[in-house]
N, C-alpha and C positions, 0 to 999 in steps of 0.2 A: 118428371116432378120427383127428382131424386135428391137425396141427400147431400150428394156432389154438387148438384147444380144450385141447391139452396145456400149453400157456403160460400159459392162462387158469386153468386147474386149478392149475397150479404156484403162479401167482401168488396165489392164493386161500390156500394155505398160510400158516399163522401164521408170520412171520420167526423162526427159533429164537433168534436173538440180541436179539429185542425182545421185551421182558415188560411188559405194562401194568400199571399200579398195582393191587395186588388179586389180579393172576393169578399162577398159579402156574409157575415156571421149569421149562423142560423139562429132564428127567433123559436124558442120553443113555447108550447102552449098545452095545458092540460086540458083546454077545450077540444083541441086536435085529438089527444090520446081519447078522449071521451066518445068523441064521434066515432073514431075506429071500433073502440070496445062495442059499443051499441050496435054497429052492424054485424059485429061478431056474435053477439047475442048476450052481452055483458058477462063474459065469465068471471069476472073478479067477484061478481054478486054468489056466487056458488059456493065460497068458501070464508071463513073468518081468518083474519090477518092482524100479522103485528108488523109495524113498520119500524125502522131501524136505521137512522142517520147518524153522521158522525164525521170527522175528517180521519181518525184511526181507530181500528179497533172493531167497527161495526160489522166486520166479515166475520171475525172471530166470536163476537158475542151472538151472532145471528146462527152461525154454526152450533154453538152450545147450547143455545136455546132449543135450537129444532132437535138437536142429539136428545135433550131432556124428552122434550115431547114426544119423540119415537118409543123411548125408554117407557112412556107413560101409557103406551098403548094407543096414541093418536096417530092417526095417517096424517102426515106432516108435508108439506112442499116446502123446499126451501131455494129461495131465488137470490142469487149473488152475482157480483160483477168487480173486476173483471175475470177471466178464467186463465188457467195457468198453460195448460196444453189443449184442451178441445173445448169449444164452445158450448157442447151438451153440458159441461161442468155447471154451468150457470143454474141448471134447472135439474132438480132431484124431487123426488118422492119419497120418503123414508130412506134417505140415504143414496138411492139409485137415480142416476145420471138419466135424462130422457133417452131415449134409442133413436138411433140415426133415423129408421122409418117414419118414427113419428114425428121427430124434428122436421124431416122433408116435407111431409105432409102438412103438418101446421103451417109451416111457411109460406107453402103455395096458397092455404088457404087465406092466411093473411095477406098475402101479396095481391091475390085475385081482388079479394074486397078492397083494398087501399086504392087498387087502379080503378075502379069503379067510383070510389069516393072522389078521387081527384077528377074524372071524368065527368062527374056529374056537378064538381065543384062544391062538392059537401067539404073536401079538404081541399086546402089551397097548396099543399105540397105532398109528396112521397113521406112516409114516415121517415123518421131516421134509424140509424142502425139500432140503437138502445130502444127505440118505441117498437121495432119490430120484435125484437128478443122478449121483451117485456110481455109483449101479446101473445107470444107462442108460449109462453113460461104460464100466462093466466089460463089460456087453453088447456094446456097439459094439465095442471093443476083440477081444473074443472072436470076434465075427461076423466082424470085419476081418481076423482072422489075424494080429494083431500078435505080432512076435517078444519086444518088450519095450515097457514102459510106465512113462514116467516120470510119478510122480504126487505133486503138488503137496499138503501136507496144507493143510486149510481153514483150522483153527484148533485150537491145542494140537497134538495127536498123540496122547496116550494114549487118549483117547475119540474120536478123529476117526474118521470113516466109512471113510477110506482105509486106516486103519490095521488093516484085516482080512488085507491081504495078507502074504506072507512074502518081504520083500524082498532082493534078493541083496545090497546095500549100502543103509545108510541114511546120509543126509546132513543135517547140521544147519547152517543158516545162522547170520548174527549175530541174538543174542537182546537184546530190549528190552522195556521196559514197554508192553505193549498188550494190550488184553481183560482187564483186571485183575479185573474182576468175574467173569469165568469163571476164568480161569488162576490167579489170586492176585496180590498186591499188591508181590511183590519178585522181583527178576531170578532168584533162587534157586528160587524157587517155579514161575515159568513155564518156567525150564530143565528142572525135573522134569517137568513136563508134556511137553515136547519131546522129553525121552528118552526118553519111552513108546513112541517108534518103534524104538527099538535092540532087537535079539534075541539070544539067548543064544548066545554063540560067534560072533555075526555079526560085520559090519565097520561102523564109524563114521567117516564122512569129516566133517571140520571143520576150522577154523583157530582159532588162540588170538584170545580175544575177553575180554568182561567178566570180570574175576575169580570172580565169583560164581557165572557160568554156565560157566566153566571147572571150577572145584570139583566142581558138582554132575554134571556130563557125565562127569568123571572118576571119581567115584563110583560112578555107575550102571554106566557101562562096565566098570569094574573088578569089581564084583558080578555082572554077566552075561559076564564074560570075553569082552568084545568088544575085536576087534582095530582099534586107532584107526590112521587114516590121517591125516597132517598135509598139508592142501594148500598149505602154505607154499612149497613147492618151486616151484609154478605161478605164485609172485606175480612182478610184474615188479621187477628189480633195478636200482636206479638210476634216473636221468630217464628218463621216458616221452617218445616221439618227438612232435613238432609236431602229428602228424595223430592221436596218442593210441596209435599201435600200440608195441608192444614186443615183445622176443624172449623165449621161455622154451625149456628144454629139455624135449622131450615123447618118450618113446620111443626114447631116444637121439639124438635130432635137435632142432638149434635150429630152432625155427618162430617166425614173426612172428604174433603175435596182434593182429588187426586188428578188434574187435567194433564194431557200429554202436551197441551201447548205450553212452550217454554217462555221464560222470562218474567220478571215479576210485574212487567206493565199489563201482562194477562190477568192478574188478579182483579183489576178494574173490569175488565170484560166479562169476566166469568161472573162477578157480583151483579153485572146489570143482567145477565141472563137468569140468574137464580131469582132476583128481584121479579123480572119479567113472569117467570114461572109460577112463583108463589102468587102473583097478581091474577095470573090466568086461573088458578086453582081456586084463590078464594073469592073473586069476585064474578068469574063466568063459568065456575064448575067444571073445569078440566080435571081429569083423573090424575093429578101430580103427586105423587108420595115422596116421601124423604128418600127412599130408595132408588126410586126412578131418577131423582136428581144427583144421586150419588152414582148412578151407573150411566146416565147420560153424557155428565161431565168427564167421567172415566173414558168412554168409548167415542168422544168427540173427534171428528176428522177435519182436519184443515192445514192442507200440505203448505209448504214454503213459510210459514211462520217458525223461524228457528227449528227448521227439520234439520234431523241430522242424518247424513247417508254414510254407508263406509262402502267404498269401491275401490277394488283393487288395491287396496294397503293405503290408500288414502282417505282421511275424513272429512267430510264437506258439512259445511252450515249453510242452508238456503233460507234468505228471508227476504220478503218484498218490501223491506223499508225505501219507500219511494218519495219521502220529504223530510224534513229536519226533523220532525217529532220521532219519526220511525227511526231515522239514523241515530237518534239519542238512544232509543230503546235497545238497538242493536248493539251500539258500543257498551252501553252497561251490562247487556248479558254476556258478550265477549269478553270484557275485561274481568267480570265475575267468575266465568265458567273456565275460562282458559288463561287465566293469570300468569301462568307459567310456563306457557306452552309457546314454542316456537321452533321454525318459523312460522309466521302468520301470513297468508298469502288471501287478498281481496280481490275477485272478480268483479267488475263493476261497470255499470251503464247506467243511463238514465235518461229520461227525455229532456228536450229544451225548454220547457216550459215549468219544470222544476227546479229549487233552487241549489244549483250544482256547485258552486262555490262554497256555500254555507254547509252542504253534504259533505264536501270534501275535507272542510276543516274539522268535522265532527268525526268522521270515520277514517280518513287516511293514515294519520299518525299513528293510529293503534296497529299498522300493518307494515310488515318489511318489504313488503312488494303490493303493489297495485297492477293489476293488467287490465288494461280498459278493451272492451268488445263492443262490437257494431252489434245493434238490434234491428228487427225487421217493424219499423215503424217510422211513418212520415214525419213524427215529432221527436225522433231520436235526436239527441245531442250529437256533434260530430265528434270524431276520435281528436280533432285537434285541441277542441275546447275541452275534451276529457284530459288531456295531457297538460294542459295549460293549468287547469285547477290542480293536478296533482303537482306542478312545478311550483305553484304560488305557495303550496304549504310544505314545500321540502321533501316530497313523498318522492320514493323511486317508483318510475312507472314505466310500464312497457306497452305498445300497443299490438293487437292481433286482429286478423283479418275476419275471423270467424268466432263463433261461439264456441265452437268444438277445439278448435287450437288455442283459445283462451283456457279451456279446461286441459287440454294436454299440457300446456305450459305450467298451470298452477299445480297440476300433479306432480310434475318434475322438480318442481321449486320448494313444495311443501312437504318433502320427507320428514317424519317424525314430527310434524306439526298439524296444521289446520289451513283449510282453504275454504272461505265464506264467499258467498255467491248472491249480490245485493244489489240494490238501486234502481230496479225497475222489475216490475210484473213480467214483462215481455223477455227479461234476460233470465230470470227465475224459471219462468216456463220452458223455454228452450232448453236450458241446461238440465234441468231436472228431467226431462224426457230424455236426454242422451244418457245421463247416468242411470236412470230407472233402466233403460235398456240394457245396460252393463252390468247393473246390480240386482234389480228386482226391487222389492218393498224397503220403505223407508224404517228405520228403527227410531225409538223413543229420543227426544232431546236430552 
């Protein structure tokens, strides 16, 4: 019943988003998740929760809100996905990831329970990878006595395993096209799936965004008599300071917002986190103060989002932009911060179900060289397809056999410039582990 065995067994589960030709696609059901959790003693009932869905920015929003709650003295669980380096990263209490012993013990508790439920036909199938991890997270939060859990939806919302909780507030970040084979091929269809986290007479925190998304969210909120909270009041007004800081009014006090998360797109995510924190204070009695908000934002840790590392004389920027909207945000940040910096080298890879050609059009022309690398996933785009995408936009590109080789090549080519690593969480995670082993901790973006 060791941690290593738990990881091996989880790794053997068929990835729920990867269906081989001729293979029946998995069907998800919240009823199955409820059966599993009931057999485990309904751990999700032991803490209050905030549920965050969206296409881009939900992880940054969740990390910022959790940091604010911790700074407020609230024992806080944070559940996110995917992870960069270790699966433990997905489950944190007051910023500390679940330990190996606890993870292994809880995995085998869930596994034994699930086996019995399948044997007795209470469950029609073994829980998915994500359902396993979600159950482990809920058990760990309950055991740890968390007072509030900030839960990032894995995909969609309506059928996501996290959606079994009864959230105090629901937050929906920016919606764009992603996971279209699962969620639908239009913004409206995807928005309807995200709106599945709303509850009758509940609270929705969001910002104005794509018109189709606005319309659907408005329709669902009206139908469920949901109270809407616009986070626009917490967006920066006018020019932002040189260091990226700005002032907003929170709880009747003007406070400086100075987040380590780089890029102007993060202003929206931070605004959503601030609105949620204020809602928890005013409607649910959480001890959130203006100073706690200031401190929590400043102390937010969310690696791999315009994260800058300096390693052996090279400057690296790591960003998990994995769809078109993320690619646009990364491009804007690179051109704004490194307008006169050359050479620029991009280390890139992505999954085959992502819009490779569109991402290449957005990102590749901004770089002097594109280095494509393999990633360890059955959903990975082939090296051939990556090179074809570069050729189609007229970019100079080379291929490597490993991520480590890609980093060595990038370091040799970017002397005096920068190397950006992006396109896939898998790529950024592996590259970051290699660079951290050489360098140590990151520095501010």
